[in-house]
Residue frames relative to the residue before (quaternion, step in Angstrom):
aa qw qx qy qz dx dy dz
M 1.0000 0.0000 0.0000 0.0000 0.00 0.00 0.00
R 0.6569 0.5167 -0.3164 0.4488 3.58 0.94 -0.79
D 0.6137 0.5648 -0.3423 0.4327 3.56 1.08 -0.73
R 0.6305 0.5555 -0.3295 0.4305 3.59 1.05 -0.69
R 0.6749 0.4771 -0.2908 0.4820 3.56 1.10 -0.68
I 0.6977 0.4698 -0.2818 0.4616 3.58 1.05 -0.68
A 0.5652 0.6474 -0.3777 0.3446 3.59 1.05 -0.63
P 0.6726 0.4718 -0.3293 0.4653 3.68 0.85 -0.77
I 0.6235 0.5424 -0.3372 0.4509 3.57 1.06 -0.75
V 0.6764 0.4889 -0.2892 0.4689 3.56 0.88 -0.99
L 0.6477 0.5238 -0.3114 0.4572 3.57 0.99 -0.83
S 0.6535 0.5083 -0.3029 0.4721 3.58 1.01 -0.83
L 0.6389 0.5227 -0.3176 0.4667 3.59 1.02 -0.79
C 0.6484 0.5129 -0.3109 0.4688 3.57 0.98 -0.90
A 0.6670 0.4973 -0.3093 0.4605 3.59 0.88 -0.91
A 0.6492 0.5136 -0.3209 0.4602 3.58 0.96 -0.84
T 0.6457 0.5222 -0.3221 0.4545 3.57 1.01 -0.77
L 0.6588 0.5022 -0.3127 0.4647 3.57 0.96 -0.83
F 0.6756 0.4880 -0.3032 0.4620 3.58 0.92 -0.82
A 0.6331 0.5332 -0.3323 0.4521 3.57 1.08 -0.69
C 0.7137 0.4491 -0.2613 0.4697 3.59 1.07 -0.61
A 0.5147 0.6522 -0.4221 0.3627 3.59 1.25 -0.16
P 0.4889 -0.6622 0.4674 0.3224 3.61 -0.99 0.71
L 0.5026 -0.6438 0.4841 0.3140 3.58 -1.12 0.62
P 0.4982 -0.6460 0.4698 0.3375 3.58 -1.02 0.60
N 0.5562 -0.5983 0.4520 0.3583 3.55 -1.21 0.44
G 0.1857 0.7605 -0.5908 0.1952 3.51 -0.34 1.33
P 0.7391 -0.4158 0.2705 0.4556 3.56 -1.24 -0.06
L 0.7197 0.4309 -0.2455 0.4858 3.61 1.16 -0.49
S 0.5397 0.6331 -0.4166 0.3666 3.59 1.18 -0.17
R 0.5519 -0.6260 0.4477 0.3211 3.55 -1.20 0.55
N 0.6501 0.5217 -0.3020 0.4626 3.58 1.24 -0.43
S 0.4529 0.7054 -0.4536 0.3027 3.59 1.20 -0.07
T 0.2788 -0.7704 0.5541 0.1477 3.53 -0.99 0.88
A 0.4930 0.6579 -0.4260 0.3777 3.55 1.29 -0.01
P 0.4439 -0.6757 0.4995 0.3114 3.61 -0.94 0.74
P 0.5578 -0.5994 0.4373 0.3719 3.57 -1.13 0.53
P 0.5836 -0.5785 0.4163 0.3892 3.59 -1.09 0.46
P 0.5150 -0.6523 0.4440 0.3347 3.59 -0.99 0.72
L 0.3841 -0.6776 0.5698 0.2622 3.54 -1.20 0.58
L 0.1287 -0.8063 0.5762 0.0355 3.54 -0.77 1.08
P 0.5444 -0.5942 0.4618 0.3706 3.57 -1.12 0.50
I 0.6061 -0.5988 0.3887 0.3507 3.54 -1.06 0.68
D 0.6061 0.5605 -0.3603 0.4344 3.58 1.07 -0.66
T 0.6357 0.5254 -0.3258 0.4623 3.60 1.04 -0.77
L 0.6651 0.5002 -0.2976 0.4678 3.57 0.97 -0.87
L 0.6766 0.4926 -0.2986 0.4587 3.61 0.90 -0.88
A 0.6176 0.5570 -0.3420 0.4375 3.58 1.12 -0.67
R 0.6563 0.5302 -0.3013 0.4444 3.60 1.16 -0.58
V 0.6801 0.4784 -0.2690 0.4861 3.57 1.24 -0.50
D 0.4281 -0.6788 0.5383 0.2571 3.53 -1.03 0.88
A 0.5034 -0.6426 0.4800 0.3212 3.55 -1.00 0.75
P 0.4669 -0.6779 0.4765 0.3089 3.62 -0.87 0.84
V 0.3009 -0.7393 0.5760 0.1762 3.54 -1.09 0.75
A 0.2052 -0.7823 0.5776 0.1104 3.55 -0.63 1.11
T 0.1412 -0.7903 0.5937 0.0555 3.52 -0.63 1.15
A 0.6762 -0.4809 0.3596 0.4268 3.56 -1.27 0.22
A 0.6308 0.5311 -0.3390 0.4529 3.61 1.03 -0.74
I 0.6570 0.4972 -0.3181 0.4691 3.58 0.96 -0.84
A 0.6458 0.5242 -0.3120 0.4591 3.59 0.97 -0.86
D 0.6579 0.4968 -0.3085 0.4745 3.59 0.97 -0.86
A 0.6497 0.5133 -0.3216 0.4594 3.60 0.96 -0.82
L 0.6730 0.4913 -0.3002 0.4643 3.57 0.93 -0.84
T 0.6279 0.5295 -0.3235 0.4698 3.56 1.06 -0.74
A 0.6673 0.4883 -0.3001 0.4755 3.56 0.95 -0.85
R 0.6493 0.5068 -0.3240 0.4654 3.59 0.99 -0.78
A 0.6336 0.5271 -0.3292 0.4608 3.58 0.99 -0.77
A 0.6494 0.5055 -0.3182 0.4707 3.58 1.00 -0.82
R 0.6402 0.5100 -0.3359 0.4661 3.61 0.97 -0.77
L 0.6619 0.5014 -0.3119 0.4618 3.60 0.93 -0.88
R 0.6430 0.5041 -0.3421 0.4640 3.61 0.97 -0.74
A 0.6476 0.5129 -0.3166 0.4662 3.60 0.97 -0.81
R 0.6389 0.5187 -0.3188 0.4702 3.56 1.02 -0.79
G 0.6511 0.5173 -0.3048 0.4643 3.56 1.01 -0.86
A 0.6317 0.5224 -0.3331 0.4660 3.60 1.03 -0.76
L 0.6390 0.5145 -0.3252 0.4703 3.59 1.00 -0.75
M 0.6557 0.5101 -0.3082 0.4635 3.59 0.99 -0.77
R 0.6780 0.4765 -0.2928 0.4770 3.60 1.06 -0.64
A 0.5497 0.6192 -0.3913 0.4017 3.60 1.21 -0.39
P 0.5835 -0.5647 0.4297 0.3949 3.60 -1.16 0.50
V 0.5089 -0.6568 0.4746 0.2905 3.53 -1.16 0.75
L 0.7656 0.3108 -0.1585 0.5405 3.59 0.98 -0.82
D 0.4306 -0.6677 0.5335 0.2900 3.54 -1.02 0.75
P 0.6886 -0.5199 0.2953 0.4102 3.67 -1.10 0.49
D 0.6366 0.5324 -0.3369 0.4449 3.64 1.01 -0.76
T 0.6673 0.4815 -0.3008 0.4821 3.58 0.88 -0.92
R 0.6324 0.5275 -0.3345 0.4582 3.61 0.93 -0.84
A 0.6632 0.5029 -0.3084 0.4605 3.63 0.93 -0.86
R 0.6442 0.5150 -0.3212 0.4655 3.61 0.97 -0.84
L 0.6597 0.5009 -0.3104 0.4663 3.59 0.95 -0.86
A 0.6500 0.5106 -0.3220 0.4616 3.58 0.93 -0.87
A 0.6505 0.4965 -0.3196 0.4777 3.60 0.98 -0.79
A 0.6484 0.5042 -0.3301 0.4652 3.65 0.93 -0.77
I 0.6517 0.4992 -0.3211 0.4722 3.59 0.99 -0.76
A 0.6478 0.5180 -0.3205 0.4575 3.56 1.00 -0.77
R 0.6652 0.4844 -0.2830 0.4927 3.59 1.10 -0.72
G 0.4693 -0.6723 0.4521 0.3513 3.55 1.14 -0.50
D 0.4476 0.6993 -0.4432 0.3379 3.61 1.25 0.32
A 0.7541 0.3821 -0.2145 0.4892 3.57 1.07 -0.55
């Protein structure tokens, strides 16, 4: 019976050892990669390539509505979990030793 409980653990350790010894595939992060690393560019050059986003009234309205929903959700999360009656009943049960 004890062997049945140990067998999965031993099998898992053997599999982990085999996977740990396997060579990594040739990818961008492997040490065997022959590809040169990407060039580092100044941020001004990168920003010059990107078009400035255009904020429309619809986007502004959608963002305002989303912000309002998130604020309401945050207010609910800050509210107490138990209403005062339930909190009083639990406190009384704890004081009596029932809980």
